[in-house]
PDB file of the backbone (N, CA, C, O) and the ligand in Angstrom, with CONECT records:
HET     ZN  A 101       1
ATOM      1  N   MET A   1     -58.916  39.054-111.903  1.00  0.00           N
ATOM      2  CA  MET A   1     -59.482  38.036-111.246  1.00  0.00           C
ATOM      3  C   MET A   1     -60.525  38.314-110.282  1.00  0.00           C
ATOM      4  O   MET A   1     -60.549  39.460-109.833  1.00  0.00           O
ATOM      5  N   LYS A   2     -61.412  37.464-109.870  1.00  0.00           N
ATOM      6  CA  LYS A   2     -62.457  38.167-109.227  1.00  0.00           C
ATOM      7  C   LYS A   2     -62.576  36.867-108.030  1.00  0.00           C
ATOM      8  O   LYS A   2     -62.153  35.723-108.197  1.00  0.00           O
ATOM      9  N   THR A   3     -63.212  37.355-106.901  1.00  0.00           N
ATOM     10  CA  THR A   3     -63.374  36.575-105.489  1.00  0.00           C
ATOM     11  C   THR A   3     -64.773  36.261-105.287  1.00  0.00           C
ATOM     12  O   THR A   3     -65.636  37.056-105.659  1.00  0.00           O
ATOM     13  N   MET A   4     -65.050  35.225-104.756  1.00  0.00           N
ATOM     14  CA  MET A   4     -66.506  34.847-104.258  1.00  0.00           C
ATOM     15  C   MET A   4     -65.927  33.813-103.176  1.00  0.00           C
ATOM     16  O   MET A   4     -64.878  33.172-103.236  1.00  0.00           O
ATOM     17  N   THR A   5     -67.030  33.833-102.038  1.00  0.00           N
ATOM     18  CA  THR A   5     -66.864  32.876-100.843  1.00  0.00           C
ATOM     19  C   THR A   5     -67.551  31.664-101.105  1.00  0.00           C
ATOM     20  O   THR A   5     -68.386  31.644-102.009  1.00  0.00           O
ATOM     21  N   CYS A   6     -67.271  30.478-100.319  1.00  0.00           N
ATOM     22  CA  CYS A   6     -67.804  29.262-100.280  1.00  0.00           C
ATOM     23  C   CYS A   6     -69.252  29.329-100.052  1.00  0.00           C
ATOM     24  O   CYS A   6     -70.040  28.545-100.580  1.00  0.00           O
ATOM     25  N   LYS A   7     -69.627  30.379 -99.171  1.00  0.00           N
ATOM     26  CA  LYS A   7     -71.177  30.577 -98.820  1.00  0.00           C
ATOM     27  C   LYS A   7     -71.625  30.964-100.219  1.00  0.00           C
ATOM     28  O   LYS A   7     -72.378  30.150-100.754  1.00  0.00           O
ATOM     29  N   GLN A   8     -71.285  32.125-100.963  1.00  0.00           N
ATOM     30  CA  GLN A   8     -71.861  32.652-101.992  1.00  0.00           C
ATOM     31  C   GLN A   8     -72.037  31.762-103.148  1.00  0.00           C
ATOM     32  O   GLN A   8     -72.778  32.028-104.093  1.00  0.00           O
ATOM     33  N   LEU A   9     -71.136  30.405-103.010  1.00  0.00           N
ATOM     34  CA  LEU A   9     -71.223  29.411-104.103  1.00  0.00           C
ATOM     35  C   LEU A   9     -72.071  28.426-103.525  1.00  0.00           C
ATOM     36  O   LEU A   9     -71.822  27.298-103.950  1.00  0.00           O
ATOM     37  N   GLY A  10     -72.995  28.488-102.692  1.00  0.00           N
ATOM     38  CA  GLY A  10     -73.854  27.359-102.371  1.00  0.00           C
ATOM     39  C   GLY A  10     -73.138  26.654-101.043  1.00  0.00           C
ATOM     40  O   GLY A  10     -73.801  25.833-100.409  1.00  0.00           O
ATOM     41  N   GLY A  11     -71.916  26.945-100.666  1.00  0.00           N
ATOM     42  CA  GLY A  11     -71.365  26.180 -99.504  1.00  0.00           C
ATOM     43  C   GLY A  11     -71.508  26.837 -98.454  1.00  0.00           C
ATOM     44  O   GLY A  11     -72.347  27.735 -98.517  1.00  0.00           O
ATOM     45  N   ALA A  12     -70.854  26.670 -97.286  1.00  0.00           N
ATOM     46  CA  ALA A  12     -71.319  27.008 -95.936  1.00  0.00           C
ATOM     47  C   ALA A  12     -70.222  28.034 -95.150  1.00  0.00           C
ATOM     48  O   ALA A  12     -70.624  28.759 -94.240  1.00  0.00           O
ATOM     49  N   CYS A  13     -68.990  28.032 -95.521  1.00  0.00           N
ATOM     50  CA  CYS A  13     -68.007  28.728 -94.860  1.00  0.00           C
ATOM     51  C   CYS A  13     -67.447  30.252 -95.531  1.00  0.00           C
ATOM     52  O   CYS A  13     -67.990  30.664 -96.556  1.00  0.00           O
ATOM     53  N   GLU A  14     -66.621  30.839 -95.048  1.00  0.00           N
ATOM     54  CA  GLU A  14     -66.046  32.248 -95.629  1.00  0.00           C
ATOM     55  C   GLU A  14     -64.909  32.245 -96.348  1.00  0.00           C
ATOM     56  O   GLU A  14     -64.325  33.272 -96.695  1.00  0.00           O
ATOM     57  N   LYS A  15     -64.440  30.764 -96.678  1.00  0.00           N
ATOM     58  CA  LYS A  15     -63.437  30.617 -97.472  1.00  0.00           C
ATOM     59  C   LYS A  15     -63.586  31.209 -98.837  1.00  0.00           C
ATOM     60  O   LYS A  15     -64.632  31.054 -99.468  1.00  0.00           O
ATOM     61  N   GLU A  16     -62.523  31.916 -99.332  1.00  0.00           N
ATOM     62  CA  GLU A  16     -62.480  32.753-100.456  1.00  0.00           C
ATOM     63  C   GLU A  16     -61.977  32.125-101.900  1.00  0.00           C
ATOM     64  O   GLU A  16     -60.827  31.688-101.898  1.00  0.00           O
ATOM     65  N   PHE A  17     -62.560  32.056-102.861  1.00  0.00           N
ATOM     66  CA  PHE A  17     -61.813  31.556-104.036  1.00  0.00           C
ATOM     67  C   PHE A  17     -61.764  32.539-105.019  1.00  0.00           C
ATOM     68  O   PHE A  17     -62.702  33.331-105.114  1.00  0.00           O
ATOM     69  N   THR A  18     -60.704  32.607-105.845  1.00  0.00           N
ATOM     70  CA  THR A  18     -60.082  33.682-106.784  1.00  0.00           C
ATOM     71  C   THR A  18     -59.935  32.930-108.087  1.00  0.00           C
ATOM     72  O   THR A  18     -59.219  31.940-108.241  1.00  0.00           O
ATOM     73  N   ALA A  19     -60.769  33.565-109.107  1.00  0.00           N
ATOM     74  CA  ALA A  19     -60.467  32.867-110.494  1.00  0.00           C
ATOM     75  C   ALA A  19     -60.836  33.953-111.327  1.00  0.00           C
ATOM     76  O   ALA A  19     -61.279  34.995-110.843  1.00  0.00           O
ATOM     77  N   ASN A  20     -60.645  33.740-112.872  1.00  0.00           N
ATOM     78  CA  ASN A  20     -60.873  34.571-113.940  1.00  0.00           C
ATOM     79  C   ASN A  20     -62.236  34.191-114.336  1.00  0.00           C
ATOM     80  O   ASN A  20     -63.068  35.056-114.612  1.00  0.00           O
ATOM     81  N   THR A  21     -62.516  32.856-114.379  1.00  0.00           N
ATOM     82  CA  THR A  21     -63.874  32.536-114.912  1.00  0.00           C
ATOM     83  C   THR A  21     -64.738  32.005-114.135  1.00  0.00           C
ATOM     84  O   THR A  21     -64.266  31.379-113.187  1.00  0.00           O
ATOM     85  N   PHE A  22     -66.165  32.063-114.252  1.00  0.00           N
ATOM     86  CA  PHE A  22     -67.060  31.196-113.376  1.00  0.00           C
ATOM     87  C   PHE A  22     -66.846  29.804-113.398  1.00  0.00           C
ATOM     88  O   PHE A  22     -66.999  29.171-112.354  1.00  0.00           O
ATOM     89  N   GLU A  23     -66.526  29.258-114.401  1.00  0.00           N
ATOM     90  CA  GLU A  23     -66.203  27.910-114.570  1.00  0.00           C
ATOM     91  C   GLU A  23     -65.222  27.451-113.603  1.00  0.00           C
ATOM     92  O   GLU A  23     -65.486  26.475-112.901  1.00  0.00           O
ATOM     93  N   GLU A  24     -63.960  28.147-113.484  1.00  0.00           N
ATOM     94  CA  GLU A  24     -62.852  27.882-112.779  1.00  0.00           C
ATOM     95  C   GLU A  24     -63.362  27.891-111.271  1.00  0.00           C
ATOM     96  O   GLU A  24     -63.081  27.013-110.454  1.00  0.00           O
ATOM     97  N   ILE A  25     -64.136  28.983-111.023  1.00  0.00           N
ATOM     98  CA  ILE A  25     -64.348  29.226-109.636  1.00  0.00           C
ATOM     99  C   ILE A  25     -65.335  28.211-108.995  1.00  0.00           C
ATOM    100  O   ILE A  25     -65.292  27.851-107.818  1.00  0.00           O
ATOM    101  N   ALA A  26     -66.274  27.778-109.979  1.00  0.00           N
ATOM    102  CA  ALA A  26     -67.296  26.725-109.605  1.00  0.00           C
ATOM    103  C   ALA A  26     -66.474  25.456-109.353  1.00  0.00           C
ATOM    104  O   ALA A  26     -66.815  24.701-108.443  1.00  0.00           O
ATOM    105  N   GLU A  27     -65.463  25.201-110.076  1.00  0.00           N
ATOM    106  CA  GLU A  27     -64.549  23.931-109.945  1.00  0.00           C
ATOM    107  C   GLU A  27     -63.784  23.980-108.542  1.00  0.00           C
ATOM    108  O   GLU A  27     -63.574  22.986-107.846  1.00  0.00           O
ATOM    109  N   MET A  28     -63.445  25.129-108.269  1.00  0.00           N
ATOM    110  CA  MET A  28     -62.738  25.434-107.029  1.00  0.00           C
ATOM    111  C   MET A  28     -63.532  25.117-105.679  1.00  0.00           C
ATOM    112  O   MET A  28     -63.088  24.477-104.725  1.00  0.00           O
ATOM    113  N   SER A  29     -64.695  25.650-105.785  1.00  0.00           N
ATOM    114  CA  SER A  29     -65.687  25.384-104.807  1.00  0.00           C
ATOM    115  C   SER A  29     -66.100  24.093-104.661  1.00  0.00           C
ATOM    116  O   SER A  29     -66.422  23.572-103.593  1.00  0.00           O
ATOM    117  N   LYS A  30     -66.090  23.498-105.899  1.00  0.00           N
ATOM    118  CA  LYS A  30     -66.640  21.788-105.791  1.00  0.00           C
ATOM    119  C   LYS A  30     -65.545  21.086-105.113  1.00  0.00           C
ATOM    120  O   LYS A  30     -65.736  20.265-104.216  1.00  0.00           O
ATOM    121  N   LYS A  31     -64.333  21.445-105.584  1.00  0.00           N
ATOM    122  CA  LYS A  31     -62.986  20.672-104.906  1.00  0.00           C
ATOM    123  C   LYS A  31     -62.957  20.880-103.339  1.00  0.00           C
ATOM    124  O   LYS A  31     -62.475  20.035-102.586  1.00  0.00           O
ATOM    125  N   HIS A  32     -63.490  22.031-102.921  1.00  0.00           N
ATOM    126  CA  HIS A  32     -63.344  22.312-101.601  1.00  0.00           C
ATOM    127  C   HIS A  32     -64.541  21.716-100.927  1.00  0.00           C
ATOM    128  O   HIS A  32     -64.397  21.215 -99.812  1.00  0.00           O
ATOM    129  N   GLY A  33     -65.694  21.732-101.506  1.00  0.00           N
ATOM    130  CA  GLY A  33     -67.000  20.969-101.035  1.00  0.00           C
ATOM    131  C   GLY A  33     -66.676  19.405-100.791  1.00  0.00           C
ATOM    132  O   GLY A  33     -67.181  18.786 -99.853  1.00  0.00           O
ATOM    133  N   MET A  34     -65.750  18.799-101.759  1.00  0.00           N
ATOM    134  CA  MET A  34     -65.542  17.449-101.657  1.00  0.00           C
ATOM    135  C   MET A  34     -64.624  17.145-100.738  1.00  0.00           C
ATOM    136  O   MET A  34     -64.629  15.996-100.298  1.00  0.00           O
ATOM    137  N   GLU A  35     -63.688  18.057-100.274  1.00  0.00           N
ATOM    138  CA  GLU A  35     -62.789  17.927 -99.141  1.00  0.00           C
ATOM    139  C   GLU A  35     -63.552  17.924 -97.945  1.00  0.00           C
ATOM    140  O   GLU A  35     -63.497  16.997 -97.137  1.00  0.00           O
ATOM    141  N   MET A  36     -64.323  19.017 -97.792  1.00  0.00           N
ATOM    142  CA  MET A  36     -65.257  19.103 -96.655  1.00  0.00           C
ATOM    143  C   MET A  36     -66.096  17.990 -96.434  1.00  0.00           C
ATOM    144  O   MET A  36     -66.360  17.675 -95.274  1.00  0.00           O
ATOM    145  N   PHE A  37     -66.619  17.256 -97.525  1.00  0.00           N
ATOM    146  CA  PHE A  37     -67.496  16.139 -97.449  1.00  0.00           C
ATOM    147  C   PHE A  37     -66.640  14.918 -96.890  1.00  0.00           C
ATOM    148  O   PHE A  37     -67.016  14.168 -95.989  1.00  0.00           O
ATOM    149  N   GLN A  38     -65.440  14.840 -97.562  1.00  0.00           N
ATOM    150  CA  GLN A  38     -64.555  13.721 -96.770  1.00  0.00           C
ATOM    151  C   GLN A  38     -64.246  13.947 -95.333  1.00  0.00           C
ATOM    152  O   GLN A  38     -64.149  12.949 -94.620  1.00  0.00           O
ATOM    153  N   LYS A  39     -64.072  15.178 -94.793  1.00  0.00           N
ATOM    154  CA  LYS A  39     -63.943  15.304 -93.482  1.00  0.00           C
ATOM    155  C   LYS A  39     -65.264  15.333 -92.607  1.00  0.00           C
ATOM    156  O   LYS A  39     -65.204  15.452 -91.383  1.00  0.00           O
ATOM    157  N   GLN A  40     -66.485  15.215 -93.311  1.00  0.00           N
ATOM    158  CA  GLN A  40     -67.747  15.097 -92.783  1.00  0.00           C
ATOM    159  C   GLN A  40     -68.068  16.365 -91.944  1.00  0.00           C
ATOM    160  O   GLN A  40     -68.710  16.389 -90.894  1.00  0.00           O
ATOM    161  N   ASP A  41     -67.519  17.385 -92.579  1.00  0.00           N
ATOM    162  CA  ASP A  41     -67.665  18.777 -91.933  1.00  0.00           C
ATOM    163  C   ASP A  41     -69.294  19.031 -91.799  1.00  0.00           C
ATOM    164  O   ASP A  41     -69.899  19.039 -92.871  1.00  0.00           O
ATOM    165  N   ALA A  42     -69.943  19.207 -90.789  1.00  0.00           N
ATOM    166  CA  ALA A  42     -71.303  19.155 -90.595  1.00  0.00           C
ATOM    167  C   ALA A  42     -71.822  20.729 -91.268  1.00  0.00           C
ATOM    168  O   ALA A  42     -72.950  20.676 -91.759  1.00  0.00           O
ATOM    169  N   ILE A  43     -71.329  21.712 -91.322  1.00  0.00           N
ATOM    170  CA  ILE A  43     -71.998  22.754 -91.965  1.00  0.00           C
ATOM    171  C   ILE A  43     -72.049  22.667 -93.435  1.00  0.00           C
ATOM    172  O   ILE A  43     -72.941  23.116 -94.154  1.00  0.00           O
ATOM    173  N   HIS A  44     -70.957  22.018 -93.803  1.00  0.00           N
ATOM    174  CA  HIS A  44     -70.954  21.796 -95.400  1.00  0.00           C
ATOM    175  C   HIS A  44     -71.783  20.694 -95.755  1.00  0.00           C
ATOM    176  O   HIS A  44     -72.391  20.758 -96.823  1.00  0.00           O
ATOM    177  N   LEU A  45     -71.915  19.576 -94.939  1.00  0.00           N
ATOM    178  CA  LEU A  45     -72.961  18.563 -95.317  1.00  0.00           C
ATOM    179  C   LEU A  45     -74.307  18.887 -95.391  1.00  0.00           C
ATOM    180  O   LEU A  45     -75.103  18.287 -96.114  1.00  0.00           O
ATOM    181  N   GLU A  46     -74.671  20.100 -94.448  1.00  0.00           N
ATOM    182  CA  GLU A  46     -75.937  20.571 -94.476  1.00  0.00           C
ATOM    183  C   GLU A  46     -76.337  21.420 -95.846  1.00  0.00           C
ATOM    184  O   GLU A  46     -77.431  21.408 -96.411  1.00  0.00           O
ATOM    185  N   ALA A  47     -75.307  22.062 -96.171  1.00  0.00           N
ATOM    186  CA  ALA A  47     -75.209  22.958 -97.414  1.00  0.00           C
ATOM    187  C   ALA A  47     -75.439  22.104 -98.494  1.00  0.00           C
ATOM    188  O   ALA A  47     -76.333  22.316 -99.314  1.00  0.00           O
ATOM    189  N   MET A  48     -74.643  21.105 -98.539  1.00  0.00           N
ATOM    190  CA  MET A  48     -74.744  19.981 -99.776  1.00  0.00           C
ATOM    191  C   MET A  48     -76.071  19.488 -99.710  1.00  0.00           C
ATOM    192  O   MET A  48     -76.653  19.495-100.795  1.00  0.00           O
ATOM    193  N   ASN A  49     -76.717  19.057 -98.730  1.00  0.00           N
ATOM    194  CA  ASN A  49     -78.038  18.400 -98.629  1.00  0.00           C
ATOM    195  C   ASN A  49     -79.019  19.500 -99.306  1.00  0.00           C
ATOM    196  O   ASN A  49     -79.876  19.023-100.049  1.00  0.00           O
ATOM    197  N   LYS A  50     -79.009  20.809 -99.159  1.00  0.00           N
ATOM    198  CA  LYS A  50     -79.860  21.689 -99.618  1.00  0.00           C
ATOM    199  C   LYS A  50     -79.476  21.753-101.268  1.00  0.00           C
ATOM    200  O   LYS A  50     -80.357  21.898-102.115  1.00  0.00           O
ATOM    201  N   MET A  51     -78.188  21.637-101.572  1.00  0.00           N
ATOM    202  CA  MET A  51     -77.880  21.673-103.164  1.00  0.00           C
ATOM    203  C   MET A  51     -78.567  20.371-103.673  1.00  0.00           C
ATOM    204  O   MET A  51     -79.214  20.448-104.718  1.00  0.00           O
ATOM    205  N   GLN A  52     -78.487  19.312-103.089  1.00  0.00           N
ATOM    206  CA  GLN A  52     -79.024  18.006-103.521  1.00  0.00           C
ATOM    207  C   GLN A  52     -80.579  18.303-103.813  1.00  0.00           C
ATOM    208  O   GLN A  52     -81.106  17.917-104.857  1.00  0.00           O
ATOM    209  N   GLU A  53     -81.279  19.019-102.818  1.00  0.00           N
ATOM    210  CA  GLU A  53     -82.476  19.098-103.003  1.00  0.00           C
ATOM    211  C   GLU A  53     -82.883  19.864-104.343  1.00  0.00           C
ATOM    212  O   GLU A  53     -83.790  19.565-105.120  1.00  0.00           O
ATOM    213  N   LEU A  54     -81.893  21.036-104.424  1.00  0.00           N
ATOM    214  CA  LEU A  54     -82.015  21.805-105.687  1.00  0.00           C
ATOM    215  C   LEU A  54     -81.772  21.251-106.990  1.00  0.00           C
ATOM    216  O   LEU A  54     -82.208  21.752-108.026  1.00  0.00           O
ATOM    217  N   MET A  55     -81.110  20.272-106.929  1.00  0.00           N
ATOM    218  CA  MET A  55     -80.523  19.492-108.141  1.00  0.00           C
ATOM    219  C   MET A  55     -81.505  18.528-108.602  1.00  0.00           C
ATOM    220  O   MET A  55     -81.458  18.075-109.746  1.00  0.00           O
ATOM    221  N   LYS A  56     -82.463  18.171-107.691  1.00  0.00           N
ATOM    222  CA  LYS A  56     -83.683  17.334-108.253  1.00  0.00           C
ATOM    223  C   LYS A  56     -84.505  17.911-109.436  1.00  0.00           C
ATOM    224  O   LYS A  56     -85.141  17.216-110.229  1.00  0.00           O
ATOM    225  N   SER A  57     -84.419  19.246-109.461  1.00  0.00           N
ATOM    226  CA  SER A  57     -85.066  19.894-110.403  1.00  0.00           C
ATOM    227  C   SER A  57     -83.867  20.770-111.307  1.00  0.00           C
ATOM    228  O   SER A  57     -83.186  21.723-110.929  1.00  0.00           O
ATOM    229  N   PRO A  58     -83.881  20.088-112.610  1.00  0.00           N
ATOM    230  CA  PRO A  58     -82.986  20.812-113.437  1.00  0.00           C
ATOM    231  C   PRO A  58     -83.099  22.165-113.642  1.00  0.00           C
ATOM    232  O   PRO A  58     -82.136  22.932-113.634  1.00  0.00           O
ATOM    233  N   ASP A  59     -84.202  22.474-113.819  1.00  0.00           N
ATOM    234  CA  ASP A  59     -84.656  24.052-113.961  1.00  0.00           C
ATOM    235  C   ASP A  59     -84.070  24.742-113.038  1.00  0.00           C
ATOM    236  O   ASP A  59     -83.220  25.574-113.357  1.00  0.00           O
ATOM    237  N   ALA A  60     -84.413  24.529-111.722  1.00  0.00           N
ATOM    238  CA  ALA A  60     -83.881  25.189-110.507  1.00  0.00           C
ATOM    239  C   ALA A  60     -82.430  25.131-110.389  1.00  0.00           C
ATOM    240  O   ALA A  60     -81.891  26.149-109.956  1.00  0.00           O
ATOM    241  N   MET A  61     -81.718  24.172-110.678  1.00  0.00           N
ATOM    242  CA  MET A  61     -80.355  23.959-110.717  1.00  0.00           C
ATOM    243  C   MET A  61     -79.664  25.103-111.856  1.00  0.00           C
ATOM    244  O   MET A  61     -78.709  25.872-111.740  1.00  0.00           O
ATOM    245  N   LYS A  62     -80.500  24.861-112.857  1.00  0.00           N
ATOM    246  CA  LYS A  62     -79.974  25.901-114.049  1.00  0.00           C
ATOM    247  C   LYS A  62     -80.095  27.331-113.663  1.00  0.00           C
ATOM    248  O   LYS A  62     -79.267  28.174-114.008  1.00  0.00           O
ATOM    249  N   ASN A  63     -81.062  27.566-112.996  1.00  0.00           N
ATOM    250  CA  ASN A  63     -81.434  29.102-112.632  1.00  0.00           C
ATOM    251  C   ASN A  63     -80.549  29.582-111.637  1.00  0.00           C
ATOM    252  O   ASN A  63     -80.107  30.731-111.620  1.00  0.00           O
ATOM    253  N   TRP A  64     -80.256  28.575-110.691  1.00  0.00           N
ATOM    254  CA  TRP A  64     -79.340  28.790-109.522  1.00  0.00           C
ATOM    255  C   TRP A  64     -78.014  29.207-110.118  1.00  0.00           C
ATOM    256  O   TRP A  64     -77.399  30.238-109.844  1.00  0.00           O
ATOM    257  N   PHE A  65     -77.645  28.221-111.009  1.00  0.00           N
ATOM    258  CA  PHE A  65     -76.120  28.223-111.613  1.00  0.00           C
ATOM    259  C   PHE A  65     -76.099  29.592-112.299  1.00  0.00           C
ATOM    260  O   PHE A  65     -75.167  30.345-112.015  1.00  0.00           O
ATOM    261  N   GLU A  66     -77.025  29.990-113.165  1.00  0.00           N
ATOM    262  CA  GLU A  66     -76.970  31.080-113.927  1.00  0.00           C
ATOM    263  C   GLU A  66     -77.104  32.602-113.102  1.00  0.00           C
ATOM    264  O   GLU A  66     -76.700  33.678-113.541  1.00  0.00           O
ATOM    265  N   SER A  67     -77.761  32.375-111.839  1.00  0.00           N
ATOM    266  CA  SER A  67     -77.918  33.486-111.052  1.00  0.00           C
ATOM    267  C   SER A  67     -76.362  33.853-110.559  1.00  0.00           C
ATOM    268  O   SER A  67     -75.861  34.976-110.611  1.00  0.00           O
ATOM    269  N   LYS A  68     -75.746  32.684-110.088  1.00  0.00           N
ATOM    270  CA  LYS A  68     -74.405  32.693-109.360  1.00  0.00           C
ATOM    271  C   LYS A  68     -73.392  33.122-110.463  1.00  0.00           C
ATOM    272  O   LYS A  68     -72.466  33.867-110.140  1.00  0.00           O
ATOM    273  N   ARG A  69     -73.527  32.665-111.826  1.00  0.00           N
ATOM    274  CA  ARG A  69     -72.845  33.196-112.877  1.00  0.00           C
ATOM    275  C   ARG A  69     -72.795  34.874-113.052  1.00  0.00           C
ATOM    276  O   ARG A  69     -71.805  35.584-113.228  1.00  0.00           O
ATOM    277  N   LYS A  70     -74.183  35.245-112.944  1.00  0.00           N
ATOM    278  CA  LYS A  70     -74.354  36.691-113.198  1.00  0.00           C
ATOM    279  C   LYS A  70     -73.547  37.276-111.969  1.00  0.00           C
ATOM    280  O   LYS A  70     -72.654  38.110-112.120  1.00  0.00           O
ATOM    281  N   GLU A  71     -73.891  36.826-110.869  1.00  0.00           N
ATOM    282  CA  GLU A  71     -73.238  37.329-109.669  1.00  0.00           C
ATOM    283  C   GLU A  71     -71.661  37.498-109.892  1.00  0.00           C
ATOM    284  O   GLU A  71     -71.091  38.563-109.656  1.00  0.00           O
ATOM    285  N   PHE A  72     -71.065  36.461-110.324  1.00  0.00           N
ATOM    286  CA  PHE A  72     -69.591  36.461-110.678  1.00  0.00           C
ATOM    287  C   PHE A  72     -69.343  37.512-111.723  1.00  0.00           C
ATOM    288  O   PHE A  72     -68.456  38.331-111.482  1.00  0.00           O
ATOM    289  N   GLU A  73     -69.920  37.586-112.702  1.00  0.00           N
ATOM    290  CA  GLU A  73     -69.795  38.626-113.767  1.00  0.00           C
ATOM    291  C   GLU A  73     -69.955  39.865-113.240  1.00  0.00           C
ATOM    292  O   GLU A  73     -69.186  40.720-113.680  1.00  0.00           O
ATOM    293  N   ASP A  74     -70.790  40.219-112.368  1.00  0.00           N
ATOM    294  CA  ASP A  74     -71.204  41.641-111.939  1.00  0.00           C
ATOM    295  C   ASP A  74     -70.143  42.002-110.772  1.00  0.00           C
ATOM    296  O   ASP A  74     -70.272  43.083-110.198  1.00  0.00           O
ATOM    297  N   LEU A  75     -69.174  41.187-110.433  1.00  0.00           N
ATOM    298  CA  LEU A  75     -68.118  41.681-109.453  1.00  0.00           C
ATOM    299  C   LEU A  75     -67.183  42.459-110.185  1.00  0.00           C
ATOM    300  O   LEU A  75     -66.957  42.166-111.359  1.00  0.00           O
ATOM    301  N   ASP A  76     -66.482  43.633-109.511  1.00  0.00           N
ATOM    302  CA  ASP A  76     -65.516  44.368-109.961  1.00  0.00           C
ATOM    303  C   ASP A  76     -64.284  43.510-110.131  1.00  0.00           C
ATOM    304  O   ASP A  76     -63.239  44.006-110.551  1.00  0.00           O
TER     305      ASP A  76
HETATM  306 ZN    ZN A 101     -66.457  26.047 -97.329  1.00  0.00          ZN2+
END
């Protein structure tokens, strides 16, 4: 099991997610992000705006995703 924080995964807080695969942890952070969005949590909304900017470029998004995957894989 590996642990990454919301912040490390493009979010805004120090909440930790633990999973065996990057896909799993990405899904957990996405769910958390949606919960925070529903609560209209300011810091998460700001982080989401940044992610949406990034998503306008498929290449940038792909690079970001791959770099996060590598970060996950490199954890002990
Ligand atoms: Zn968070």
